[in-house]
Steps between C-alpha positions, in 0.01 A plus 500: 500500500847372606594137452692311759724214381533175679823609652343826624231287671765271637693773655188660649399165649841448662508847652152466650559148622822615680696282267709761328661586823422387854303756701581645833163434651349272759363157420157622593533796253617262230197260554274798488650652187494167315132462603583166641729209413371165367565252784341160454850363537564641850886558481505665166402861612841519695699472188257734315573768770875431517526569131318835549579650834848603611610346826184280529525216756257217542431618853351822350217297330464258793432788732240653259320161487492429861421864584197488267626783275494268194273204448481186275151483345323411182457818287605576145432220256384280787863439589662536833667847530707666766342837540500773760225483758371828376465374143350167604224682682446763234495269200346182615133584441582627148630152422213299653304453202799392288620260771157332513472479120841346457428227747155432359626487144779262593265266699165561319362158522625415851345813643174491309202584729718634786337797670804729531356736753389206726846351479672821565283570808568155638877532438518845667307372799748210529797743496333746745673330791837662379670162479728445198401196286639313213284478189437139583393576850256766374352269236478216759294723735248560228500171322174388650319781333681481169593141449522479126786735368853377525676628801759678304239679288282601793815618689623719216150660468507582871855621552579649158165669420226507758684591815784758483785309672850567604750210496676519835871469588715307530395432133690751294783552746863460397609145488182379678292219370145512610153414373228752432302603813230757418325772708260759370681804383300727726586291803873488419524874431249608764313702244189433288534449127323805358208432272525612136333830428234542233681801338477435123846664445650209702732679738666178617557407136658833433736445786592157349565660160723765641693257710544260210627773264738620773660159521436349156426778244484603231243226442179413318161436652552135405818510708306651799249214461758232477671621815193549715259240367231775484318579178713788383370752757330701213312744730821572691696549195233731347499704826883531500558576130544875556775437752688249288721524192504255198734344264484240227714195499673362186180310415279805529338414827414771743719532812379681815754656741548745782644837385786506751597137508857398395553412141888458468676527161503169315873482517515521877721206623316228676673278756469129544206426739388163646108469517312249711237264373174661379648855516241765399766689294424229248152374583349846557431557125270362235780568249833390664707558199652809666706277731483132367516351161201300371680160496563539878160616613425158661798525733353754739154340492666167600671659793852503370715776642629747241815707457489837321796582294496842333141525633362189338451139614823330370543206751330305773654399830475229765674406818587165652797287618680818608485630146332794325439385145430755233366382163525755228230521234731667249877536445648740745786732437803475722413825678146371557635170641722686738221718621264204534761310716560802713134567574452123546762495771306793671182300479672193648610705788155640562336155471743370767460130383859401522538563121869465403473464115356738240446293184408656171376221269512496122246709319177326411 
């Protein structure tokens, strides 16, 4: 069985994440291909798409959000993702059990004794008037019946697990600051959320595996689990094995992949790319060593924005006081510094924040 090096995996990831070269596609096609963008920080997906899609403009994403073609909703890993409406509807039921379990395991003592079905029924009845509500408003309307759990805990259970919700614009629009207003996904999209089928081969899980590998592969089942939050999708992987090819990584772990997916040569040049906070190109794996060194793993989890140099996380970046500040994590060559500054200037123009200085700090 062929062995793929870390650099092989890096170049495959960059190609499938549209980070090796920007794609001539629509923003909707990019969101679909990437199987969503992590979006708990509402402005970050704009930078993520700018780094991936040629000629992307913020209005492209704004129009998708207001036109209900993409939605903000809790999905993979119980985090807020920006996904296509089609994927939100198709995938939500497959994530239901995981969403419930993650909330319950986080707040086990606070939610002890809560009848989830009763709470879900009451919450859905409250939202049946088609009126958007904040989490606090929804909890307040149910507080008489469930007086004990803390408001935040009861609210997370309702909006992140029990009721499939969409977070409505203007939250998530370009340069708009707005709190979260929730509406049931089926109401916002004018379509019911399909129920999960009882097929033991897990057809929805199979779709998730195929979509994941298209955007993140080659990858292990542990990587699939880390991205989705689901338990490895064993039935789906088993059903698909005849359609997949396999490799080993340098540590002998089995990698799954699609036969016709791009796997560029390890020596393929990789341009500088600025990533937003919580980008799934980093967070979408259990083993992130293909793109980030172990000493820096905490940066992405903490929400720091990363810069890829030669395909790996080599710096972080911030904006403020009319300045784009780039903080290298290693010593850069002169050529890398020039490329970093040039792409930083492109980013500053896109962000349109009046940035007039690109500052590259000393390496950490």
